[in-house]
ZAVEXKE-738218 format. One record per residue (C-alpha): residue in one letter; x, y, z; residue number from 1. Coordinates in steps of 0.02 Angstrom, whole numbers. Layout:
+---+--------+--------+--------+-----+
| r |     xx |     yy |     zz |   k |
+---+--------+--------+--------+-----+
| a |      X |      Y |      Z | NUM |
...
+---+--------+--------+--------+-----+
REM end
This chain:
+---+--------+--------+--------+-----+
| r |     xx |     yy |     zz |   k |
+---+--------+--------+--------+-----+
| m |    555 |  -1436 |    442 |   1 |
| l |    382 |  -1358 |    431 |   2 |
| k |    240 |  -1373 |    355 |   3 |
| n |    153 |  -1269 |    206 |   4 |
| e |     66 |  -1138 |    298 |   5 |
| k |    -32 |   -960 |    246 |   6 |
| i |     68 |   -844 |    305 |   7 |
| k |     52 |   -655 |    342 |   8 |
| f |    170 |   -532 |    262 |   9 |
| i |    215 |   -366 |    392 |  10 |
| l |    313 |   -226 |    337 |  11 |
| a |    393 |   -135 |    461 |  12 |
| s |    408 |      7 |    387 |  13 |
| a |    320 |    186 |    357 |  14 |
| s |    433 |    213 |    200 |  15 |
| p |    343 |    256 |     42 |  16 |
| r |    452 |    190 |    -70 |  17 |
| r |    495 |     28 |     14 |  18 |
| k |    284 |      2 |     12 |  19 |
| e |    300 |     53 |   -196 |  20 |
| l |    441 |    -78 |   -186 |  21 |
| v |    353 |   -225 |    -88 |  22 |
| g |    188 |   -203 |   -205 |  23 |
| h |    292 |   -271 |   -378 |  24 |
| l |    283 |   -435 |   -258 |  25 |
| q |    104 |   -421 |   -285 |  26 |
| i |     68 |   -522 |   -134 |  27 |
| p |    -50 |   -462 |      7 |  28 |
| f |     27 |   -374 |    152 |  29 |
| e |     25 |   -270 |    312 |  30 |
| i |    124 |   -118 |    366 |  31 |
| i |    141 |    -99 |    541 |  32 |
| t |    259 |     18 |    614 |  33 |
| s |    370 |     67 |    773 |  34 |
| n |    459 |    236 |    825 |  35 |
| i |    616 |    170 |    902 |  36 |
| d |    782 |    310 |    935 |  37 |
| e |    887 |    249 |    803 |  38 |
| v |   1047 |    244 |    903 |  39 |
| s |   1162 |     77 |    867 |  40 |
| q |   1325 |     46 |    961 |  41 |
| e |   1381 |     -6 |    776 |  42 |
| l |   1503 |    102 |    692 |  43 |
| a |   1509 |      8 |    531 |  44 |
| p |   1374 |     89 |    420 |  45 |
| d |   1355 |    -85 |    345 |  46 |
| k |   1317 |   -180 |    518 |  47 |
| f |   1237 |      6 |    572 |  48 |
| a |   1111 |    -24 |    437 |  49 |
| v |   1055 |   -203 |    502 |  50 |
| d |   1059 |   -171 |    681 |  51 |
| i |    932 |    -20 |    661 |  52 |
| a |    819 |   -128 |    538 |  53 |
| s |    854 |   -259 |    671 |  54 |
| q |    779 |   -154 |    816 |  55 |
| k |    609 |    -91 |    704 |  56 |
| g |    573 |   -253 |    642 |  57 |
| m |    588 |   -324 |    839 |  58 |
| a |    508 |   -172 |    916 |  59 |
| v |    363 |   -205 |    766 |  60 |
| f |    377 |   -387 |    817 |  61 |
| n |    342 |   -388 |   1005 |  62 |
| s |    217 |   -266 |   1010 |  63 |
| l |     80 |   -406 |    907 |  64 |
| k |    -33 |   -490 |    996 |  65 |
| d |    -25 |   -624 |    894 |  66 |
| s |    152 |   -668 |    798 |  67 |
| e |     78 |   -846 |    753 |  68 |
| n |    110 |   -859 |    570 |  69 |
| i |    186 |   -695 |    519 |  70 |
| f |    324 |   -637 |    389 |  71 |
| l |    414 |   -470 |    461 |  72 |
| v |    527 |   -377 |    354 |  73 |
| s |    587 |   -219 |    406 |  74 |
| s |    733 |   -120 |    318 |  75 |
| d |    863 |     57 |    370 |  76 |
| t |    963 |    153 |    230 |  77 |
| v |   1112 |    238 |    272 |  78 |
| v |   1248 |    328 |    150 |  79 |
| s |   1408 |    315 |    187 |  80 |
| l |   1582 |    398 |    140 |  81 |
| d |   1749 |    394 |    200 |  82 |
| g |   1656 |    274 |    348 |  83 |
| l |   1536 |    445 |    393 |  84 |
| i |   1333 |    363 |    414 |  85 |
| y |   1233 |    516 |    333 |  86 |
| g |   1072 |    486 |    406 |  87 |
| k |    913 |    599 |    382 |  88 |
| p |    957 |    773 |    377 |  89 |
| k |    880 |    866 |    536 |  90 |
| n |    830 |   1023 |    422 |  91 |
| r |    864 |   1112 |    253 |  92 |
| d |   1040 |   1176 |    303 |  93 |
| e |   1117 |   1017 |    372 |  94 |
| a |   1038 |    942 |    176 |  95 |
| g |   1125 |   1043 |    101 |  96 |
| v |   1321 |   1017 |    204 |  97 |
| f |   1261 |    861 |    182 |  98 |
| l |   1256 |    860 |    -33 |  99 |
| s |   1394 |    977 |    -52 | 100 |
| q |   1534 |    853 |     58 | 101 |
| l |   1467 |    702 |    -63 | 102 |
| a |   1460 |    831 |   -210 | 103 |
| g |   1604 |    774 |   -345 | 104 |
| k |   1632 |    609 |   -246 | 105 |
| t |   1571 |    410 |   -247 | 106 |
| h |   1483 |    359 |    -94 | 107 |
| s |   1407 |    204 |    -35 | 108 |
| v |   1222 |    179 |     16 | 109 |
| f |   1212 |     12 |    131 | 110 |
| t |   1037 |    -42 |    137 | 111 |
| g |    973 |   -171 |    302 | 112 |
| v |    833 |   -297 |    317 | 113 |
| f |    800 |   -404 |    456 | 114 |
| m |    675 |   -540 |    427 | 115 |
| c |    572 |   -653 |    541 | 116 |
| l |    468 |   -776 |    526 | 117 |
| s |    367 |   -848 |    652 | 118 |
| i |    262 |   -984 |    622 | 119 |
| e |    201 |  -1144 |    750 | 120 |
| g |    276 |  -1108 |    901 | 121 |
| r |    453 |  -1071 |    836 | 122 |
| v |    535 |   -892 |    768 | 123 |
| f |    653 |   -872 |    659 | 124 |
| q |    775 |   -737 |    606 | 125 |
| t |    887 |   -685 |    467 | 126 |
| s |    963 |   -534 |    410 | 127 |
| f |   1096 |   -463 |    264 | 128 |
| v |   1146 |   -326 |    194 | 129 |
| e |   1164 |   -252 |      6 | 130 |
| e |   1297 |    -82 |    -47 | 131 |
| t |   1275 |      2 |   -210 | 132 |
| r |   1426 |    164 |   -242 | 133 |
| v |   1338 |    297 |   -323 | 134 |
| t |   1417 |    469 |   -403 | 135 |
| f |   1395 |    626 |   -397 | 136 |
| n |   1465 |    778 |   -488 | 137 |
| n |   1493 |    917 |   -430 | 138 |
| i |   1360 |   1017 |   -389 | 139 |
| n |   1345 |   1219 |   -413 | 140 |
| d |   1265 |   1339 |   -300 | 141 |
| e |   1117 |   1369 |   -402 | 142 |
| l |   1090 |   1198 |   -419 | 143 |
| m |   1098 |   1150 |   -265 | 144 |
| r |    979 |   1300 |   -216 | 145 |
| r |    862 |   1235 |   -352 | 146 |
| y |    840 |   1069 |   -278 | 147 |
| l |    856 |   1097 |    -84 | 148 |
| a |    697 |   1191 |   -106 | 149 |
| t |    621 |   1030 |   -186 | 150 |
| g |    630 |    978 |     -7 | 151 |
| d |    680 |    821 |    -80 | 152 |
| s |    791 |    790 |     23 | 153 |
| l |    735 |    799 |    229 | 154 |
| d |    664 |    642 |    187 | 155 |
| k |    780 |    525 |    125 | 156 |
| a |    963 |    482 |    202 | 157 |
| g |   1128 |    573 |    127 | 158 |
| a |    995 |    711 |     98 | 159 |
| y |    943 |    626 |    -81 | 160 |
| g |    819 |    506 |   -154 | 161 |
| i |    867 |    439 |   -315 | 162 |
| q |    691 |    417 |   -401 | 163 |
| g |    678 |    635 |   -393 | 164 |
| p |    774 |    803 |   -442 | 165 |
| s |    939 |    715 |   -385 | 166 |
| l |    971 |    663 |   -525 | 167 |
| t |   1023 |    811 |   -619 | 168 |
| f |   1164 |    799 |   -518 | 169 |
| i |   1205 |    616 |   -521 | 170 |
| s |   1317 |    532 |   -650 | 171 |
| k |   1312 |    359 |   -597 | 172 |
| v |   1263 |    204 |   -494 | 173 |
| e |   1367 |     46 |   -474 | 174 |
| g |   1223 |    -88 |   -409 | 175 |
| d |   1061 |   -119 |   -349 | 176 |
| y |    969 |     49 |   -405 | 177 |
| a |    827 |      6 |   -273 | 178 |
| n |    940 |    -36 |   -145 | 179 |
| v |    976 |    173 |   -169 | 180 |
| v |    772 |    175 |   -167 | 181 |
| g |    777 |    102 |     16 | 182 |
| f |    755 |    -74 |    -37 | 183 |
| p |    849 |   -222 |   -113 | 184 |
| l |    717 |   -275 |   -186 | 185 |
| s |    777 |   -423 |   -299 | 186 |
| r |    936 |   -482 |   -152 | 187 |
| f |    764 |   -457 |    -53 | 188 |
| v |    675 |   -619 |   -146 | 189 |
| a |    828 |   -721 |   -174 | 190 |
| e |    882 |   -716 |      9 | 191 |
| t |    691 |   -761 |     72 | 192 |
| q |    687 |   -917 |    -42 | 193 |
| s |    846 |   -958 |     49 | 194 |
| f |    778 |   -919 |    226 | 195 |
| f |    626 |  -1010 |    175 | 196 |
| d |    717 |  -1159 |    126 | 197 |
| k |    783 |  -1194 |    268 | 198 |
| h |    618 |  -1208 |    332 | 199 |
| f |    515 |  -1272 |    249 | 200 |
| e |    493 |  -1447 |    196 | 201 |
| k |    427 |  -1437 |     35 | 202 |
| k |    554 |  -1325 |    -80 | 203 |
| e |    437 |  -1223 |   -185 | 204 |
| m |    429 |  -1016 |   -224 | 205 |
| w |    407 |   -929 |    -69 | 206 |
| l |    287 |   -831 |   -158 | 207 |
| k |    153 |   -952 |   -118 | 208 |
| y |    142 |   -931 |     40 | 209 |
| f |     47 |   -776 |     44 | 210 |
+---+--------+--------+--------+-----+
REM end
């Protein structure tokens, strides 16, 4: 069991949306990223998201010169319909294809979260995945044209961001809204508490370690 230590929080993500969500924790954190080829042997969307999140996190962890007293968090979000995984579109045309396939249907958004705690010469890892269901209305040609023209779809899984102009055709969200934004913050708080409780002598709110 570990003693109480001050720990550095590292967010292994360049996403401004994840930065904003993690900022709501009101603790200091550092952003460090590593470019990886987001390729996985996992075919199931939930397992794919966890695998890519783990790859991102370990790439950053392995690049650190001093990995003592750190808590590293990485994540990956994918959209899935009928088992097919939708990542970020390559261009506007592909974004239109994605949105046309999702229109009028309910799809799942999976965010995999990987956590790595390195302290007192020991490394502990865990992960989880959160699912949210999102329903689109049918998207007519004019609405599609206007949305694609905003450029909002180009850097987001499934070619849309729930906090933007895509709200013109999103009719229903079942589950964690923040998960669709890119990071399931409330689930993360609970999962991190359980993770820390396993490895620290004193059972207190994990945010106090930062």
